[in-house]
N, C-alpha and C positions, 0 to 999 in steps of 0.2 A: 623196183618197188622200194622207195626210200622215204616217202612221205605219205602216210596212210591215215585215212579217216575211217573209224569204225562207228557205224550207226545201227540203230535198232530200237525197238520199244523198251520201255522200262521192264527190267527183269530178264532181258535177253542175254545178259552176261557180257556186255560191251567191255567193261573195265577188265575183267579177267582175261577175255580174249585179247584185248589190247596189250596187256602186260605180257602175255605169252608171245604174241607176235613181235613185240618190241624186243624181247629177249632173242628170238630167232633171227631177226634181221639186224641185231645190234643197234637199236635205236632207243631214243628217249620215249617213255610213255608219258603222255600228257592227258590228264583227266580234267575235262571241262568243269565237272562238279567241284573238284579241288580248287580250281581258280575262282569259282562262283561264290562258294559259301564261306561266311565268316561265323564266329561263335554265335550260338543261340539261334541258328537258322536265319541269320541276317544275310541278305544278298549284297555282294560287293557292288559298289558304284560301277555303272556301265563303262565309264572312261578308264577306270583302274583295271577292270576286268579285261577290256580290249588291249590295254597296254601290256598286261601280264601275258596275254595270249600271243600278241604280236612278238614279244620278246622270246617266248618259248618256240614259236614257229621259225625263228632264225637259225635254229639248229639244223645241221645238214640232214640228219635222219630222225624222224619222229613217227609216232603212232598216237593219234588223238582219238579219244572216245567221247561221245556225247552227241546230243541232238539239238542244241540251242540254235534257234533260227537266227538270232542276232550275230552268231559267230560263223554260221555256215559259209557265207561267201568268203570270209577271210581264210578259213581253213581249206575249203575246197579249191579256191584259187591258187593255193600254195601246195596242194596235194597232188600226187600222181595217181593215187588209187583210193577208191572208196569200197569198203567191205560192209555190206548190209546183212546183218544177222536177222533174217526174215523168218523167224520161227513161228510155229502155230500158236494160237491163243493159249491153249491149255499148257504148253511148255513154259511160256513166259509167265503166265499167272501162277503156276505151281512153284516155279523158281522164286518169284517175287514173294509169295506168301511164306514159303519156308525160310527164305532169307530174312524177311521181316520178323517172323516169330523168333528166329535164332538171335537176331540182333537185340530184340526186346529182352529175351531171356538172359543173354550174356551182358546186357547193358553196354553194348559195343559203341564206342565213340567213332562215328563215321567220318566226321571232320572235327577239328578241334572245337570242343564245346557243343557238339551236335550229336544227340542220341535220339533214336526212335523210341516211342513209348506206346503202350497198348492204347492209351487214350487218343494220341495223335494219329495212330494208324487205323483205328477202328471207329472212332467217334469224332472225327474232325474233317473239315473240308481240305485240310492240308495233307491228307492221307495219300501215300504213294499208291496204295491199292485203288483208291478212288481215281487218282491221276491216271493209272493204268487203264481203267475202264473208259475214261474220257479221251485218251490219246491213241489207244491201240489201233483201231481201224483207220483213224485219221492219218496216222503216220504211214501205214501201209499204202494208202492212196497217194499221199504226198510224195513218198519216195518213188513210187511207180511213175508218177507224172514227171518228177524231176529227171529221172533217168531217161525217160522216153523223150523229153523235150530237148535233149542235147544242149542244155543251158551251160553245161560244163563239159564240152566235147573232148578236152584233153584228159579226162579222167578214165582210168580203167575201172570198171564197176564189176565187183564180184559179189554175187548173191549166194548166201549160204542158207539153205532152207531148214536144216536140222542140226542139232548139236553134234551128232555123230559126223555129219558132213564137215562141220567146222573143225572137229578134232582131226579127221583124216586129212583135211586140207593143210592144217598146220604141220602134221606129221610128214606129209609129202614135201612141204617147204623145207623142213628141217633136213630131210634127206638131200635136198638140192644144195644146201649150205653146209658143206663138210666142215667139221671142226667146231660146230656149234652144239 
């Protein structure tokens, strides 16, 4: 396991899991959102985004987190493993809501020049909470179909159904990698 894609719905903890896994396997963590967003929530041009991602994927070992369809083939064709954080609705929603409220309260800058606000998260079509409701069930169906289709037969697929299972899986992996 040297090139890993971590996927899951909004709020599943992809970035945190990817950071921890990258540390365990001594790999670079690549966050698709970091490559995508420019100040003031402007999206990076597709060509520039793809160039940045292509460059990042040239590393020998990496863990990518994110769900963008436009980068899936590029990431998965270069990956050896996909880890799906397939958590229950209430787990993801609770995590997302608490994270959003904390970021608003603390005025956390998520990306340079990008902050969440009460107005954008609760009274806007750009709300991550709204995005979660629009994508949660669709993502679950989409990933099931993708993994069943064998469109990427070279990938080892690991499905983690609960945060505790993910924690235990990482702990077991750490035990297999002495000295980490």
